[in-house]
BATORNU-42675 format. One line per 2 residues: number of its first residue (from 1); their letters; for each residue x, y, z of C-alpha. Coordinates in steps of 0.001 Angstrom, whole numbers, plus 524288, in hexadecimal, padded with zeros to 5 digits. Example, Ala and Ser with C-alpha at 12.3 -4.5 7.8 and 13.67 -1.06 7.14 Angstrom:
// BATORNU-42675
1	as	8300C,7EE6C,81E78 ~ 83566,7FBDC,81BE4
***
This chain:
// BATORNU-42675
1	xx	7FBC9,7FB14,80B53 ~ 7F76F,7F44E,817CF
3	xx	7FC43,7E9BF,820D4 ~ 7EEE1,7E343,82237
5	xx	7E062,7E648,8210B ~ 7DD39,7F26D,82900
7	xx	7EB72,7F304,82D42 ~ 7F640,7FCDF,82B30
9	xx	7F48A,80500,81ED1 ~ 7FEF8,80B39,81644
11	xx	7FC72,814DA,80B41 ~ 80703,816FC,8011F
13	xx	80973,81B28,7F333 ~ 811EF,814ED,7E8B1
15	xx	81430,814ED,7DA1C ~ 8163B,80621,7DA13
17	xx	80C63,7FF1F,7E2A1 ~ 81140,7F15D,7DFE9
19	xx	81F1F,7F49C,7E410 ~ 81A9E,7FC82,7EFD5
21	xx	811D6,7F17D,7F4A6 ~ 81D20,7E80A,7F30B
23	xx	825E2,7F107,7FB2B ~ 81BAF,7F160,805F3
25	xx	81A29,7E2A0,805D0 ~ 828E8,7E071,80649
27	xx	82AB3,7EB28,81081 ~ 835AE,7F124,80864
29	xx	835AF,7FCE0,81179 ~ 835D4,7F644,81EED
31	xx	83458,802FF,8268C ~ 82885,80784,81ED7
33	xx	81ABB,808A4,82446 ~ 815D9,7FD76,81BC4
35	xx	820C4,7F450,82000 ~ 81F3F,7F7DF,82E5B
37	xx	81098,7F51E,82E26 ~ 810EB,7EA29,823F2
39	xx	8086A,7F193,81A3A ~ 80A79,7E8BC,80E8E
41	xx	7FCBB,7E6B2,80942 ~ 7F7BF,7EF45,7FE4E
43	xx	7E9A1,7F16A,80223 ~ 7E650,7FD7A,7FA06
45	xx	7EC2C,8058C,7EF0D ~ 7E8D7,81040,7E578
47	xx	7EF5F,81311,7D86B ~ 7F27A,82070,7D2D0
49	xx	7F8DD,824A7,7C61C ~ 7FFA4,83044,7CC6A
51	xx	808D7,82F69,7D802 ~ 804EC,83CCC,7DD0F
53	xx	7F6BA,8389C,7DE37 ~ 7FAA6,82BC8,7E4AB
55	xx	8030C,83307,7EE93 ~ 7F801,83C6A,7F1D2
57	xx	7EECE,830EA,7F3D8 ~ 7F8C2,82A3E,7FCB8
59	xx	7F9FA,83673,8052C ~ 7EB2C,837D4,80594
61	xx	7E93F,829C9,80A08 ~ 7F3F0,82ABA,81454
63	xx	7EBE9,83581,81AC9 ~ 7DF81,82D4E,81AE8
65	xx	7D9BE,82735,826F8 ~ 7DBD5,81895,82823
67	xx	7CD30,81619,8268B ~ 7CD2E,81CDC,81951
69	xx	7D884,81490,81490 ~ 7D1F8,80803,81931
71	xx	7C558,80BB8,8123C ~ 7CCCF,80E0A,8058E
73	xx	7D41A,80118,806D5 ~ 7C7D1,7F958,809C0
75	xx	7C094,7FF1C,7FE1B ~ 7CAFE,7F967,7F50B
77	xx	7CFE0,7EDEC,7FD07 ~ 7C62C,7E9C4,807A7
79	xx	7CDD7,7DD76,80B06 ~ 7DABE,7E4F7,80C80
81	xx	7E12D,7DB4B,8031E ~ 7EF2D,7DDC4,7FED1
83	xx	7ECC2,7E2F5,7F117 ~ 7FAA1,7DFB1,7ECEA
85	xx	7F96C,7D123,7EFD4 ~ 7F8A0,7CCDB,7E190
87	xx	801E0,7D6F2,7DBD9 ~ 80CE2,7CD1E,7D9A4
89	xx	8172D,7D653,7DF36 ~ 82553,7D2B5,7DC7B
91	xx	82B54,7D30B,7EA10 ~ 838B8,7CF78,7E489
93	xx	83A77,7DC88,7DDBB ~ 83934,7E9F2,7E3EE
95	xx	8385D,7F6DB,7DCB5 ~ 844CF,7FBEF,7E330
97	x	84CFD,7F0D0,7DDB6
***
């Protein structure tokens, strides 16, 4: 997640990307890093079949230098577009309800 092109970056892991993106956009957790820095644009993601592998990848990426993360993002999404723009998320229903 990011707040803008070449802005603040957030790396996270989830088993439900649509719901997690929605939570970031709605700032469900107002004291969180993403809410504080307005990181509500999905600019890069990877999919894994196993949560353990996804968690290891998350920890690996969190240790990376910013330049490495930017290079990875720009290989997949050079315009830094919000990849969730056309997902048709239902903002009226949250997973905790």
